[in-house]
C-alpha positions, 0 to 999 in steps of 0.5 A: 500500500502506497500513501501519497501526500499532496500539498496544494497551493492556488496554481500548482501542487506538490506530491510524495509517495511514502511506501514504508519507513525502509524506503525513501519517499519520492517527491515531485512538485510543479503539477499544475492545479488544473486538469492537465496537471491532474493527468501528469500527476496520475501518470507520475503515480503509474510510473511508480507502480501506483494504482487506485487499488493500492494507494491512499491519497491524503491532503489538507483541507485548503478550501477552493484551492484543492476542490477541483482535485478532490473531485478529480481524484474521487471521480477517477476511484482514488481513495482520498483523505482531507485532513484538517491542517492542524492535525497534520502540523501537530503530528510533527515538530515545527523544525527545519525547512518548510517547502511545498515538497516537504509539506507533501512528504509530512502529509504522506508520513501522516497518512502512513502513521495514522492510516488506521484512523483515516476516513475517506472523503466523499463529495457532499450532495449538490443541494447541500453544497448549494445551501452551504454556499448560500449560508456563507454568502448571507453571513457576508452580506449580514456583516456588510449591512451591519458595517454599512448601517453603523457607518451611516449612524456615525455619518448622521451624527456629524455636524457637517453632513455629506448628502451623497455619502448618506445616499450611497450607504442607504442604497447599499443597505437596501441592496443588501437587505434585498439580497439577504431576502432573496438568499433566504428564499432560495435556501427554503426552495432548495430544502423543499426540492428534496422531501427528506430535507423538507420533512426533517427541517419542518420537524426541527422548526417545531422545536423551540428556538429553531428556525430556518437558519439554525436548521439549514446550518445543522443540515450543512454540518451533518451532510444532509443529516447523514453522518453520525453527528446528526443523532449524537448531540455529544459529538456535535457539542464537541465538534462546534466547541460547547462541550466542557473539558476537564483539566487536572492532574494529580493534586497540583494541576486543576482548572475549572472545566471549559469549552474549547470554543472551536469548530463552526462559529456560525453554528455556535452563535445560532445555538447560543442565540436560540437558547437566549430566546428560549430562556425568555419565551419557553417555559420549560427553558426558563424553569431550567434556567431559574433552577440552575440560578438558584443553585448558584451557577454562573450565566455562561454555565447556564447558557452553555448547558441550554445550548446542549439541551437544545442540541439534544432535542434536535438530534432526537428529532432527527433520529426519530423523524418526529416533530417536537412534542411540548411537555414531553416526558421521557419514560423507561420501557420497563416503566411503561 
């Protein structure tokens, strides 16, 4: 089995072949990051006896730079693994030279050392990818609208007014508002085009605090409610950074458990906003918050717990395929 490491940049990429610890790593750089370069890369692999059946290709998640190559490799039946750059970086000491060729060698060695834990990449569905792009675009437009609104407020407070600047900001805010509205309509249209997505999002929408944006982000994060996180609230919590971790050793090292706050920020933000809304408008969540306050828990712990509580409800809805039932009480089968 050969392990191939690829380091991708905007215009080209470098590749390395790792066979075993006793054999030298073969490296080549300068492959063009386009179909012509992909064919040259495939030919180079064939020259060294590498075929689709006897290799695992590993590359770092580099966004749009590696997207074309990823789809091309999977379409040609290669086993592809896409890892987070931080995981590869932590596997090696950050000393010595750094070049594209050396980085590809490290990625190939990483794949060899961790081959039993690698997960093969499969392209996301077309609808899921389109929803992902629309959500990201909406987030950017919302930030631009907020920045323009704040700038307009500042301009209106100036002693000397500039009508043209005010007018342009107003037009920009209006244009962004209409674009955001169009995106939300298209999001709903894409979700409704798939019966499974439509039903699941509708069920999620029945939960307190959950609306289109939170449900759509959950859909994208779980690859269309298909991966293992869709029904496992603990894994989702760990992935988005709201899972408290212990930090203690012996009798001298001890810190309070705290969340890592890593992972998708947008999902974490939407969950927090939903939990804040539930704390005010939902009786069961309000009661829970009151009980924790009486126990002396801090506001951060209460909000984090409420986010996890809502996450468990969402995962249960996806797992059962049923809408939210208000005042539902879970009973053990033996007691039913």
